[in-house]
C-alpha positions as CSV (number, residue, x, y, z in Angstrom):
1,M,156.0,68.0,207.8
2,N,152.7,69.0,207.9
3,K,150.0,69.2,210.0
4,G,148.7,65.6,209.4
5,E,152.2,64.2,209.2
6,L,152.9,65.7,212.8
7,V,148.9,64.3,213.9
8,N,150.1,61.1,212.7
9,A,153.5,61.3,214.6
10,I,151.9,62.2,217.9
11,A,149.3,59.6,217.2
12,A,152.2,56.7,216.9
13,E,154.2,58.0,219.9
14,A,151.3,58.3,222.5
15,S,149.5,55.5,221.0
16,L,146.2,57.6,220.6
17,T,144.0,57.5,217.6
18,K,144.4,60.0,215.3
19,A,141.4,62.0,215.9
20,D,142.6,62.5,219.5
21,A,145.9,63.1,218.8
22,K,144.6,66.3,216.6
23,K,141.9,67.6,219.4
24,A,145.5,67.3,221.5
25,L,147.2,69.4,219.2
26,D,144.7,71.7,218.3
27,A,144.4,72.6,222.1
28,T,148.1,73.0,222.4
29,V,148.0,75.4,219.7
30,G,144.8,77.2,221.2
31,A,146.5,77.3,224.2
32,I,149.5,78.8,222.9
33,T,148.0,81.4,220.8
34,T,145.6,82.8,223.3
35,A,148.6,83.3,225.8
36,L,150.2,85.0,223.2
37,K,147.2,87.1,222.6
38,G,147.1,88.0,226.4
39,G,150.3,89.3,226.3
40,D,152.1,86.0,228.3
41,K,155.5,84.2,227.3
42,V,155.0,80.0,227.2
43,S,158.2,78.3,228.2
44,L,158.3,74.4,227.3
45,V,161.4,73.4,229.1
46,G,163.8,71.9,227.2
47,F,162.0,73.1,223.8
48,G,161.8,76.0,223.6
49,T,159.9,79.6,224.1
50,F,157.4,81.5,222.2
51,S,157.2,85.5,223.0
52,I,155.7,88.2,221.3
53,V,158.0,90.8,220.2
54,K,156.6,95.0,219.5
55,K,158.7,95.9,215.9
56,E,158.5,99.5,216.2
57,A,157.4,101.8,213.0
58,R,160.4,102.3,210.8
59,K,161.6,103.5,207.2
60,G,162.4,101.0,204.5
61,I,162.8,100.6,200.5
62,N,160.1,98.9,198.1
63,P,162.2,96.8,196.5
64,A,160.4,96.6,193.2
65,T,160.3,100.3,192.4
66,K,163.2,101.4,195.3
67,Q,161.2,104.3,196.6
68,P,161.2,104.8,200.6
69,I,158.1,103.3,202.2
70,D,156.8,103.6,205.9
71,I,156.6,100.4,207.9
72,A,154.1,100.4,210.6
73,A,154.6,99.1,214.0
74,K,153.5,95.6,214.5
75,K,153.8,92.8,217.5
76,V,154.9,89.6,215.9
77,A,155.9,85.8,217.7
78,K,158.9,84.6,218.7
79,F,160.5,81.6,218.8
80,K,163.7,80.6,220.9
81,A,164.8,77.1,220.9
82,G,165.7,75.8,224.5
83,A,169.1,74.2,224.7
84,E,167.9,70.2,224.3
85,L,166.2,70.8,221.6
86,A,169.1,73.4,220.0
87,E,171.4,70.4,220.8
88,A,169.1,67.6,219.3
89,V,169.4,69.1,215.5
90,Q,172.9,69.9,215.9
């Protein structure tokens, strides 16, 4: 499902116009992004939790050349599914 299909599904489920559903989706994604940038965790009970994880610098191997490389430290977004979502997709 892409963003357009998700907007259509939200509009149908919530009896909204597609424009209002797109605004709601954009606002939700924006709020989650802002919270994660600020170092907060976002928990949606029954759905899951978004958080930021710090990955330390490490050594790796370039698969094409087999040469060792240094992989820089970075922060990555992580999502852990809630119990209800996990059960629903089983």
